[in-house]
Each structure stands twice: as C-alpha cells, then as structure tokens.
C-alpha positions in Angstrom: 6.0 18.7 -18.4 8.2 16.0 -16.7 6.6 12.8 -15.6 7.6 11.0 -12.4 7.0 7.5 -11.3 5.3 7.0 -8.0 5.3 3.7 -6.1 2.7 3.2 -3.4 2.2 0.1 -1.3 -1.6 -0.1 -1.0 -3.0 -2.7 1.5 -5.1 -5.2 -0.5 -7.4 -5.6 2.5 -8.6 -2.0 2.0 -10.8 -2.1 -1.1 -11.3 1.7 -1.0 -7.5 2.2 -1.2 -7.2 -0.2 -4.1 -10.1 1.5 -6.0 -8.6 5.0 -5.4 -5.2 3.9 -6.8 -6.9 2.2 -9.8 -9.1 5.3 -10.4 -5.8 7.4 -10.7 -4.5 5.0 -13.4 -2.1 3.1 -11.1 -1.4 -0.5 -11.7 0.4 -3.3 -9.9 4.2 -3.5 -10.7 5.4 -5.4 -7.7 4.0 -6.8 -4.4 5.3 -6.8 -0.8 4.5 -9.1 2.0 4.1 -8.0 5.6 5.8 -10.3 8.1 5.9 -10.1 11.8 8.0 -12.0 14.4 5.0 -12.1 16.8 1.4 -11.2 16.2 0.4 -8.6 13.7 -0.1 -5.1 15.2 -3.7 -3.9 15.6 -3.8 -1.2 12.9 -6.9 0.4 11.3 -6.2 -1.0 7.8 -9.6 0.3 6.6 -8.1 3.8 7.2 -4.6 2.9 5.7 -4.3 3.9 2.0 -0.5 3.5 1.6 2.6 2.5 3.5 5.2 5.2 3.8 8.3 2.9 4.2 9.0 -0.6 3.1 11.9 -0.9 5.5 9.9 -1.3 8.8 11.6 -3.1 11.6 
C-alpha cells in the first residue's frame, strides 16, 4: 500500500482539533502565522479543525 503525506494547518486555539490530529499520529512539522491588515475576522475557531488553504488574501 502506498503511503501519502498529509499536511494540515490545525488552529492551536482549538484543543479538540489538536487532540484529534495527535490521536491520528500527526505531529508538528512546520507552523504558520495568521496575519491581518485590520482586525481578525470573527470566526468560530472552536469549530475549525483545519485550514484548507495557506494562501488566503
């Protein structure tokens, strides 16, 4: 069986998302920073388990 690598940007402020990734054997290999030109958008981060694209904006 072929193995594939999966990279997932899990928000650190969602402990359930971090726990889920760790329970699946995932580990940190790089980190990203979210930066905004104005104020951060009001997002339900407790319901966000991964970011689909790193190139936002």
